[in-house]
N, CA, C and O atoms as CSV, one atom per row, in Angstrom:
chain,resi,resn,atom,element,x,y,z
A,1,MET,N,N,0.828,-1.168,-0.003
A,1,MET,CA,C,0.015,0.001,-0.002
A,1,MET,C,C,0.881,1.275,0.001
A,1,MET,O,O,0.603,2.239,-0.713
A,2,ILE,N,N,1.919,1.243,0.816
A,2,ILE,CA,C,2.779,2.392,0.896
A,2,ILE,C,C,3.575,2.537,-0.401
A,2,ILE,O,O,3.818,3.649,-0.870
A,3,ALA,N,N,3.978,1.403,-0.974
A,3,ALA,CA,C,4.668,1.435,-2.257
A,3,ALA,C,C,3.787,1.984,-3.381
A,3,ALA,O,O,4.274,2.649,-4.295
A,4,GLU,N,N,2.499,1.699,-3.302
A,4,GLU,CA,C,1.558,2.152,-4.338
A,4,GLU,C,C,1.214,3.630,-4.193
A,4,GLU,O,O,1.191,4.368,-5.177
A,5,ARG,N,N,0.946,4.058,-2.959
A,5,ARG,CA,C,0.434,5.416,-2.700
A,5,ARG,C,C,1.478,6.407,-2.229
A,5,ARG,O,O,1.336,7.614,-2.428
A,6,GLY,N,N,2.531,5.895,-1.603
A,6,GLY,CA,C,3.478,6.760,-0.958
A,6,GLY,C,C,3.119,6.899,0.519
A,6,GLY,O,O,1.947,6.842,0.890
A,7,GLU,N,N,4.136,7.082,1.354
A,7,GLU,CA,C,3.944,7.105,2.783
A,7,GLU,C,C,2.974,8.204,3.205
A,7,GLU,O,O,2.130,7.982,4.073
A,8,SER,N,N,3.082,9.375,2.605
A,8,SER,CA,C,2.250,10.500,3.046
A,8,SER,C,C,0.772,10.331,2.676
A,8,SER,O,O,-0.085,11.033,3.214
A,9,ALA,N,N,0.475,9.413,1.773
A,9,ALA,CA,C,-0.902,9.215,1.353
A,9,ALA,C,C,-1.598,8.039,2.054
A,9,ALA,O,O,-2.755,7.735,1.764
A,10,VAL,N,N,-0.888,7.384,2.972
A,10,VAL,CA,C,-1.451,6.242,3.662
A,10,VAL,C,C,-1.725,6.611,5.117
A,10,VAL,O,O,-0.845,7.105,5.822
A,11,ARG,N,N,-2.951,6.364,5.552
A,11,ARG,CA,C,-3.324,6.591,6.940
A,11,ARG,C,C,-3.197,5.290,7.710
A,11,ARG,O,O,-3.254,4.201,7.138
A,12,LEU,N,N,-3.026,5.418,8.991
A,12,LEU,CA,C,-2.944,4.241,9.859
A,12,LEU,C,C,-4.218,3.408,9.722
A,12,LEU,O,O,-4.160,2.179,9.691
A,13,ARG,N,N,-5.348,4.068,9.640
A,13,ARG,CA,C,-6.613,3.362,9.477
A,13,ARG,C,C,-6.640,2.524,8.192
A,13,ARG,O,O,-7.197,1.427,8.175
A,14,ASP,N,N,-6.031,3.050,7.111
A,14,ASP,CA,C,-5.943,2.284,5.899
A,14,ASP,C,C,-5.191,0.967,6.088
A,14,ASP,O,O,-5.619,-0.087,5.617
A,15,LEU,N,N,-4.068,1.056,6.785
A,15,LEU,CA,C,-3.265,-0.124,7.059
A,15,LEU,C,C,-3.957,-1.120,7.965
A,15,LEU,O,O,-3.919,-2.326,7.719
A,16,THR,N,N,-4.583,-0.625,9.002
A,16,THR,CA,C,-5.278,-1.558,9.937
A,16,THR,C,C,-6.455,-2.237,9.258
A,16,THR,O,O,-6.708,-3.420,9.484
A,17,GLU,N,N,-7.185,-1.482,8.416
A,17,GLU,CA,C,-8.302,-2.121,7.711
A,17,GLU,C,C,-7.805,-3.175,6.726
A,17,GLU,O,O,-8.395,-4.249,6.610
A,18,ALA,N,N,-6.708,-2.863,6.011
A,18,ALA,CA,C,-6.152,-3.837,5.044
A,18,ALA,C,C,-5.613,-5.063,5.779
A,18,ALA,O,O,-5.688,-6.177,5.262
A,19,ALA,N,N,-5.072,-4.864,6.978
A,19,ALA,CA,C,-4.503,-5.988,7.740
A,19,ALA,C,C,-5.564,-6.721,8.548
A,19,ALA,O,O,-5.322,-7.807,9.074
A,20,GLY,N,N,-6.742,-6.112,8.638
A,20,GLY,CA,C,-7.809,-6.748,9.407
A,20,GLY,C,C,-7.511,-6.739,10.884
A,20,GLY,O,O,-7.832,-7.691,11.596
A,21,THR,N,N,-6.896,-5.663,11.351
A,21,THR,CA,C,-6.570,-5.551,12.762
A,21,THR,C,C,-7.184,-4.328,13.369
A,21,THR,O,O,-7.747,-3.497,12.657
A,22,ASN,N,N,-7.089,-4.199,14.665
A,22,ASN,CA,C,-7.747,-3.149,15.380
A,22,ASN,C,C,-6.867,-1.906,15.467
A,22,ASN,O,O,-5.691,-2.007,15.816
A,23,LEU,N,N,-7.418,-0.738,15.154
A,23,LEU,CA,C,-6.679,0.512,15.188
A,23,LEU,C,C,-6.163,0.795,16.622
A,23,LEU,O,O,-5.026,1.232,16.799
A,24,ALA,N,N,-6.980,0.552,17.597
A,24,ALA,CA,C,-6.598,0.806,18.992
A,24,ALA,C,C,-5.415,-0.061,19.389
A,24,ALA,O,O,-4.537,0.392,20.123
A,25,ALA,N,N,-5.380,-1.306,18.913
A,25,ALA,CA,C,-4.253,-2.201,19.247
A,25,ALA,C,C,-2.954,-1.688,18.677
A,25,ALA,O,O,-1.915,-1.753,19.334
A,26,VAL,N,N,-3.002,-1.178,17.461
A,26,VAL,CA,C,-1.781,-0.618,16.858
A,26,VAL,C,C,-1.332,0.620,17.631
A,26,VAL,O,O,-0.141,0.803,17.885
A,27,HIS,N,N,-2.284,1.460,17.997
A,27,HIS,CA,C,-1.907,2.629,18.830
A,27,HIS,C,C,-1.308,2.188,20.157
A,27,HIS,O,O,-0.332,2.780,20.619
A,28,TYR,N,N,-1.858,1.194,20.754
A,28,TYR,CA,C,-1.376,0.701,22.038
A,28,TYR,C,C,0.052,0.180,21.904
A,28,TYR,O,O,0.918,0.516,22.712
A,29,HIS,N,N,0.299,-0.652,20.871
A,29,HIS,CA,C,1.605,-1.301,20.723
A,29,HIS,C,C,2.649,-0.425,20.105
A,29,HIS,O,O,3.827,-0.554,20.437
A,30,PHE,N,N,2.261,0.479,19.204
A,30,PHE,CA,C,3.238,1.258,18.470
A,30,PHE,C,C,3.133,2.776,18.691
A,30,PHE,O,O,4.115,3.494,18.503
A,31,GLY,N,N,1.969,3.261,19.082
A,31,GLY,CA,C,1.815,4.675,19.283
A,31,GLY,C,C,1.374,5.497,18.084
A,31,GLY,O,O,0.895,6.619,18.243
A,32,GLY,N,N,1.527,4.966,16.921
A,32,GLY,CA,C,1.097,5.688,15.722
A,32,GLY,C,C,1.724,5.115,14.464
A,32,GLY,O,O,2.462,4.130,14.502
A,33,LEU,N,N,1.410,5.755,13.355
A,33,LEU,CA,C,1.844,5.304,12.056
A,33,LEU,C,C,3.378,5.350,11.906
A,33,LEU,O,O,3.995,4.411,11.404
A,34,GLY,N,N,3.959,6.443,12.347
A,34,GLY,CA,C,5.426,6.575,12.219
A,34,GLY,C,C,6.170,5.481,12.937
A,34,GLY,O,O,7.124,4.911,12.408
A,35,ALA,N,N,5.728,5.183,14.156
A,35,ALA,CA,C,6.410,4.133,14.936
A,35,ALA,C,C,6.159,2.756,14.315
A,35,ALA,O,O,7.045,1.901,14.320
A,36,LEU,N,N,4.975,2.545,13.790
A,36,LEU,CA,C,4.673,1.281,13.115
A,36,LEU,C,C,5.581,1.070,11.911
A,36,LEU,O,O,6.153,-0.005,11.732
A,37,LEU,N,N,5.709,2.118,11.080
A,37,LEU,CA,C,6.578,2.034,9.895
A,37,LEU,C,C,8.034,1.845,10.301
A,37,LEU,O,O,8.751,1.075,9.661
A,38,THR,N,N,8.475,2.508,11.320
A,38,THR,CA,C,9.820,2.333,11.834
A,38,THR,C,C,10.069,0.911,12.280
A,38,THR,O,O,11.108,0.332,11.963
A,39,ALA,N,N,9.121,0.338,13.017
A,39,ALA,CA,C,9.244,-1.030,13.505
A,39,ALA,C,C,9.280,-2.015,12.337
A,39,ALA,O,O,10.061,-2.966,12.345
A,40,ALA,N,N,8.432,-1.782,11.334
A,40,ALA,CA,C,8.410,-2.700,10.168
A,40,ALA,C,C,9.742,-2.631,9.379
A,40,ALA,O,O,10.281,-3.658,8.965
A,41,ALA,N,N,10.250,-1.418,9.186
A,41,ALA,CA,C,11.502,-1.284,8.475
A,41,ALA,C,C,12.662,-1.869,9.260
A,41,ALA,O,O,13.542,-2.520,8.698
A,42,THR,N,N,12.653,-1.636,10.539
A,42,THR,CA,C,13.709,-2.202,11.423
A,42,THR,C,C,13.706,-3.726,11.356
A,42,THR,O,O,14.760,-4.349,11.228
A,43,GLU,N,N,12.521,-4.319,11.444
A,43,GLU,CA,C,12.401,-5.753,11.373
A,43,GLU,C,C,12.909,-6.301,10.042
A,43,GLU,O,O,13.597,-7.321,10.007
A,44,ALA,N,N,12.573,-5.631,8.962
A,44,ALA,CA,C,13.017,-6.078,7.622
A,44,ALA,C,C,14.529,-6.021,7.519
A,44,ALA,O,O,15.156,-6.972,7.052
A,45,VAL,N,N,15.127,-4.904,7.955
A,45,VAL,CA,C,16.573,-4.741,7.888
A,45,VAL,C,C,17.266,-5.756,8.796
A,45,VAL,O,O,18.278,-6.335,8.402
A,46,GLU,N,N,16.751,-5.980,9.983
A,46,GLU,CA,C,17.354,-6.954,10.888
A,46,GLU,C,C,17.348,-8.367,10.275
A,46,GLU,O,O,18.311,-9.120,10.420
A,47,ARG,N,N,16.275,-8.699,9.607
A,47,ARG,CA,C,16.184,-10.038,8.971
A,47,ARG,C,C,17.261,-10.161,7.871
A,47,ARG,O,O,17.908,-11.201,7.746
A,48,ILE,N,N,17.440,-9.117,7.099
A,48,ILE,CA,C,18.419,-9.133,6.013
A,48,ILE,C,C,19.814,-9.264,6.604
A,48,ILE,O,O,20.604,-10.093,6.152
A,49,ILE,N,N,20.132,-8.426,7.642
A,49,ILE,CA,C,21.448,-8.503,8.234
A,49,ILE,C,C,21.706,-9.855,8.869
A,49,ILE,O,O,22.793,-10.416,8.725
A,50,ASP,N,N,20.686,-10.394,9.588
A,50,ASP,CA,C,20.856,-11.713,10.213
A,50,ASP,C,C,21.148,-12.774,9.160
A,50,ASP,O,O,21.993,-13.643,9.376
A,51,ALA,N,N,20.462,-12.713,8.028
A,51,ALA,CA,C,20.675,-13.683,6.937
A,51,ALA,C,C,22.114,-13.529,6.372
A,51,ALA,O,O,22.785,-14.518,6.073
A,52,GLN,N,N,22.552,-12.292,6.239
A,52,GLN,CA,C,23.894,-12.051,5.728
A,52,GLN,C,C,24.933,-12.588,6.687
A,52,GLN,O,O,25.891,-13.236,6.264
A,53,ILE,N,N,24.764,-12.334,7.941
A,53,ILE,CA,C,25.716,-12.827,8.970
A,53,ILE,C,C,25.754,-14.334,8.960
A,53,ILE,O,O,26.829,-14.925,9.062
A,54,ALA,N,N,24.584,-14.981,8.837
A,54,ALA,CA,C,24.544,-16.445,8.815
A,54,ALA,C,C,25.289,-16.981,7.608
A,54,ALA,O,O,26.002,-17.977,7.734
A,55,GLU,N,N,25.155,-16.372,6.463
A,55,GLU,CA,C,25.873,-16.834,5.276
A,55,GLU,C,C,27.362,-16.633,5.406
A,55,GLU,O,O,28.145,-17.485,4.987
A,56,LEU,N,N,27.773,-15.484,5.999
A,56,LEU,CA,C,29.199,-15.222,6.161
A,56,LEU,C,C,29.822,-16.129,7.207
A,56,LEU,O,O,30.998,-16.480,7.105
A,57,ASP,N,N,29.037,-16.515,8.222
A,57,ASP,CA,C,29.547,-17.373,9.288
A,57,ASP,C,C,29.950,-18.753,8.800
A,57,ASP,O,O,30.810,-19.390,9.409
A,58,VAL,N,N,29.365,-19.221,7.742
A,58,VAL,CA,C,29.666,-20.571,7.246
A,58,VAL,C,C,30.814,-20.568,6.212
A,58,VAL,O,O,31.214,-21.622,5.716
A,59,LEU,N,N,31.321,-19.394,5.903
A,59,LEU,CA,C,32.456,-19.359,4.954
A,59,LEU,C,C,33.705,-19.897,5.625
A,59,LEU,O,O,33.936,-19.686,6.815
A,60,PRO,N,N,34.516,-20.606,4.825
A,60,PRO,CA,C,35.763,-21.139,5.404
A,60,PRO,C,C,36.773,-20.026,5.644
A,60,PRO,O,O,36.678,-18.941,5.070
A,61,ALA,N,N,37.738,-20.320,6.503
A,61,ALA,CA,C,38.841,-19.369,6.723
A,61,ALA,C,C,39.566,-19.107,5.394
A,61,ALA,O,O,39.771,-20.027,4.603
A,62,GLY,N,N,39.932,-17.904,5.167
A,62,GLY,CA,C,40.620,-17.571,3.916
A,62,GLY,C,C,39.681,-17.363,2.746
A,62,GLY,O,O,40.117,-17.369,1.594
A,63,ALA,N,N,38.413,-17.182,3.020
A,63,ALA,CA,C,37.446,-16.937,1.925
A,63,ALA,C,C,37.850,-15.672,1.182
A,63,ALA,O,O,38.427,-14.752,1.760
A,64,THR,N,N,37.542,-15.644,-0.092
A,64,THR,CA,C,37.937,-14.497,-0.901
A,64,THR,C,C,36.770,-13.509,-1.026
A,64,THR,O,O,35.661,-13.785,-0.569
A,65,LEU,N,N,37.033,-12.365,-1.645
A,65,LEU,CA,C,36.004,-11.368,-1.878
A,65,LEU,C,C,34.891,-11.970,-2.726
A,65,LEU,O,O,33.724,-11.636,-2.524
A,66,VAL,N,N,35.217,-12.836,-3.658
A,66,VAL,CA,C,34.205,-13.443,-4.512
A,66,VAL,C,C,33.300,-14.339,-3.657
A,66,VAL,O,O,32.079,-14.266,-3.801
A,67,THR,N,N,33.848,-15.180,-2.775
A,67,THR,CA,C,32.993,-16.038,-1.959
A,67,THR,C,C,32.208,-15.234,-0.949
A,67,THR,O,O,31.072,-15.586,-0.633
A,68,ASP,N,N,32.792,-14.151,-0.427
A,68,ASP,CA,C,32.064,-13.250,0.481
A,68,ASP,C,C,30.860,-12.639,-0.228
A,68,ASP,O,O,29.753,-12.606,0.311
A,69,THR,N,N,31.096,-12.159,-1.442
A,69,THR,CA,C,30.024,-11.514,-2.212
A,69,THR,C,C,28.957,-12.518,-2.562
A,69,THR,O,O,27.770,-12.203,-2.475
A,70,GLU,N,N,29.335,-13.714,-2.955
A,70,GLU,CA,C,28.364,-14.736,-3.251
A,70,GLU,C,C,27.499,-15.069,-2.047
A,70,GLU,O,O,26.293,-15.274,-2.191
A,71,ALA,N,N,28.094,-15.125,-0.865
A,71,ALA,CA,C,27.368,-15.411,0.342
A,71,ALA,C,C,26.317,-14.310,0.618
A,71,ALA,O,O,25.186,-14.606,1.005
A,72,LEU,N,N,26.705,-13.058,0.415
A,72,LEU,CA,C,25.760,-11.973,0.634
A,72,LEU,C,C,24.600,-12.020,-0.386
A,72,LEU,O,O,23.449,-11.763,-0.032
A,73,VAL,N,N,24.910,-12.342,-1.623
A,73,VAL,CA,C,23.871,-12.435,-2.622
A,73,VAL,C,C,22.901,-13.554,-2.280
A,73,VAL,O,O,21.687,-13.380,-2.392
A,74,VAL,N,N,23.417,-14.680,-1.872
A,74,VAL,CA,C,22.576,-15.833,-1.503
A,74,VAL,C,C,21.672,-15.422,-0.329
A,74,VAL,O,O,20.500,-15.797,-0.302
A,75,SER,N,N,22.203,-14.654,0.644
A,75,SER,CA,C,21.350,-14.300,1.797
A,75,SER,C,C,20.214,-13.391,1.375
A,75,SER,O,O,19.110,-13.499,1.909
A,76,VAL,N,N,20.457,-12.502,0.435
A,76,VAL,CA,C,19.382,-11.618,-0.050
A,76,VAL,C,C,18.381,-12.422,-0.851
A,76,VAL,O,O,17.176,-12.210,-0.718
A,77,GLN,N,N,18.854,-13.346,-1.684
A,77,GLN,CA,C,17.968,-14.175,-2.463
A,77,GLN,C,C,17.077,-15.053,-1.585
A,77,GLN,O,O,15.956,-15.389,-1.966
A,78,ASN,N,N,17.580,-15.418,-0.419
A,78,ASN,CA,C,16.844,-16.296,0.497
A,78,ASN,C,C,16.060,-15.510,1.532
A,78,ASN,O,O,15.457,-16.111,2.421
A,79,ALA,N,N,16.049,-14.199,1.447
A,79,ALA,CA,C,15.260,-13.383,2.391
A,79,ALA,C,C,13.798,-13.715,2.245
A,79,ALA,O,O,13.331,-14.016,1.146
A,80,PRO,N,N,13.053,-13.661,3.366
A,80,PRO,CA,C,11.625,-14.021,3.266
A,80,PRO,C,C,10.827,-13.059,2.383
A,80,PRO,O,O,11.108,-11.863,2.312
A,81,THR,N,N,9.831,-13.627,1.721
A,81,THR,CA,C,8.926,-12.816,0.906
A,81,THR,C,C,7.962,-12.103,1.817
A,81,THR,O,O,7.873,-12.398,3.008
A,82,ALA,N,N,7.233,-11.151,1.240
A,82,ALA,CA,C,6.203,-10.439,1.998
A,82,ALA,C,C,5.142,-11.415,2.490
A,82,ALA,O,O,4.615,-11.255,3.592
A,83,GLU,N,N,4.823,-12.428,1.680
A,83,GLU,CA,C,3.834,-13.416,2.072
A,83,GLU,C,C,4.329,-14.249,3.252
A,83,GLU,O,O,3.553,-14.573,4.151
A,84,GLN,N,N,5.619,-14.596,3.255
A,84,GLN,CA,C,6.157,-15.352,4.379
A,84,GLN,C,C,6.155,-14.524,5.674
A,84,GLN,O,O,5.824,-15.031,6.746
A,85,VAL,N,N,6.520,-13.272,5.556
A,85,VAL,CA,C,6.518,-12.384,6.706
A,85,VAL,C,C,5.098,-12.255,7.241
A,85,VAL,O,O,4.878,-12.298,8.452
A,86,GLU,N,N,4.137,-12.096,6.338
A,86,GLU,CA,C,2.703,-11.991,6.772
A,86,GLU,C,C,2.267,-13.264,7.476
A,86,GLU,O,O,1.595,-13.196,8.506
A,87,ALA,N,N,2.635,-14.421,6.944
A,87,ALA,CA,C,2.241,-15.669,7.593
A,87,ALA,C,C,2.885,-15.795,8.972
A,87,ALA,O,O,2.250,-16.248,9.924
A,88,GLU,N,N,4.159,-15.388,9.070
A,88,GLU,CA,C,4.821,-15.421,10.371
A,88,GLU,C,C,4.184,-14.465,11.348
A,88,GLU,O,O,4.047,-14.784,12.529
A,89,THR,N,N,3.791,-13.290,10.872
A,89,THR,CA,C,3.133,-12.302,11.707
A,89,THR,C,C,1.776,-12.815,12.192
A,89,THR,O,O,1.441,-12.657,13.366
A,90,GLU,N,N,1.004,-13.417,11.314
A,90,GLU,CA,C,-0.265,-13.978,11.709
A,90,GLU,C,C,-0.081,-15.083,12.745
A,90,GLU,O,O,-0.870,-15.175,13.685
A,91,GLN,N,N,0.925,-15.908,12.596
A,91,GLN,CA,C,1.193,-16.974,13.528
A,91,GLN,C,C,1.594,-16.414,14.876
A,91,GLN,O,O,1.150,-16.893,15.919
A,92,ALA,N,N,2.451,-15.378,14.844
A,92,ALA,CA,C,2.878,-14.766,16.102
A,92,ALA,C,C,1.713,-14.107,16.826
A,92,ALA,O,O,1.621,-14.174,18.051
A,93,GLU,N,N,0.818,-13.466,16.064
A,93,GLU,CA,C,-0.356,-12.867,16.647
A,93,GLU,C,C,-1.257,-13.949,17.261
A,93,GLU,O,O,-1.764,-13.785,18.370
A,94,ALA,N,N,-1.446,-15.037,16.539
A,94,ALA,CA,C,-2.292,-16.127,17.041
A,94,ALA,C,C,-1.666,-16.713,18.327
A,94,ALA,O,O,-2.373,-17.004,19.292
A,95,ASP,N,N,-0.368,-16.876,18.324
A,95,ASP,CA,C,0.349,-17.406,19.503
A,95,ASP,C,C,0.191,-16.480,20.677
A,95,ASP,O,O,0.131,-16.930,21.821
A,96,ALA,N,N,0.121,-15.162,20.411
A,96,ALA,CA,C,0.006,-14.158,21.492
A,96,ALA,C,C,-1.456,-13.905,21.850
A,96,ALA,O,O,-1.737,-13.145,22.777
A,97,GLY,N,N,-2.384,-14.523,21.137
A,97,GLY,CA,C,-3.791,-14.336,21.433
A,97,GLY,C,C,-4.384,-13.093,20.850
A,97,GLY,O,O,-5.458,-12.673,21.278
A,98,VAL,N,N,-3.727,-12.477,19.880
A,98,VAL,CA,C,-4.235,-11.283,19.230
A,98,VAL,C,C,-5.215,-11.701,18.142
A,98,VAL,O,O,-4.884,-12.522,17.286
A,99,GLU,N,N,-6.413,-11.140,18.172
A,99,GLU,CA,C,-7.437,-11.466,17.182
A,99,GLU,C,C,-7.500,-10.377,16.146
A,99,GLU,O,O,-7.525,-9.191,16.474
A,100,ARG,N,N,-7.524,-10.778,14.904
A,100,ARG,CA,C,-7.686,-9.822,13.808
A,100,ARG,C,C,-9.169,-9.620,13.581
A,100,ARG,O,O,-9.976,-10.536,13.739
A,101,ASP,N,N,-9.508,-8.402,13.209
A,101,ASP,CA,C,-10.897,-8.132,12.857
A,101,ASP,C,C,-11.229,-8.893,11.578
A,101,ASP,O,O,-10.383,-9.055,10.698
A,102,GLN,N,N,-12.434,-9.343,11.494
A,102,GLN,CA,C,-12.902,-10.054,10.287
A,102,GLN,C,C,-13.100,-9.025,9.153
A,102,GLN,O,O,-13.639,-7.941,9.378
A,103,PRO,N,N,-12.658,-9.380,7.934
A,103,PRO,CA,C,-12.859,-8.444,6.836
A,103,PRO,C,C,-14.360,-8.236,6.635
A,103,PRO,O,O,-15.162,-9.166,6.722
A,104,GLN,N,N,-14.697,-7.002,6.367
A,104,GLN,CA,C,-16.100,-6.670,6.155
A,104,GLN,C,C,-16.442,-6.838,4.688
A,104,GLN,O,O,-15.656,-6.483,3.809
A,105,THR,N,N,-17.631,-7.386,4.429
A,105,THR,CA,C,-18.096,-7.555,3.069
A,105,THR,C,C,-19.009,-6.394,2.746
A,105,THR,O,O,-19.777,-5.966,3.607
A,106,PRO,N,N,-18.949,-5.862,1.516
A,106,PRO,CA,C,-19.823,-4.774,1.152
A,106,PRO,C,C,-21.303,-5.186,1.192
A,106,PRO,O,O,-21.646,-6.290,0.769
A,107,GLU,N,N,-22.137,-4.351,1.671
A,107,GLU,CA,C,-23.570,-4.677,1.736
A,107,GLU,C,C,-24.217,-4.035,0.525
A,107,GLU,O,O,-23.966,-2.871,0.213
A,108,ASP,N,N,-25.039,-4.795,-0.143
A,108,ASP,CA,C,-25.733,-4.254,-1.342
A,108,ASP,C,C,-27.086,-3.707,-0.977
A,108,ASP,O,O,-27.808,-3.216,-1.845
């Protein structure tokens, strides 16, 4: 949504409705849109860095710049997709007992 509209055109309510979650819960846990976006970006960057470190950790002693670079490329290629992150988030919410709002169907 942010990629489509731009950050300034997205309201917190837009995100919570799209995610099927409660606006008050997001305010409680994050305080607002800016903090939510910061947390999401931080999580994404941490996952990428962790994957890169894991790939570099398995390199043999004396690895070359080529093998180092290949390891970093592999870690980025193996980074989780948006769908995987969403599934993990839903599972974490379920494990924590957080209930998502049910999507509303348009009434005719």
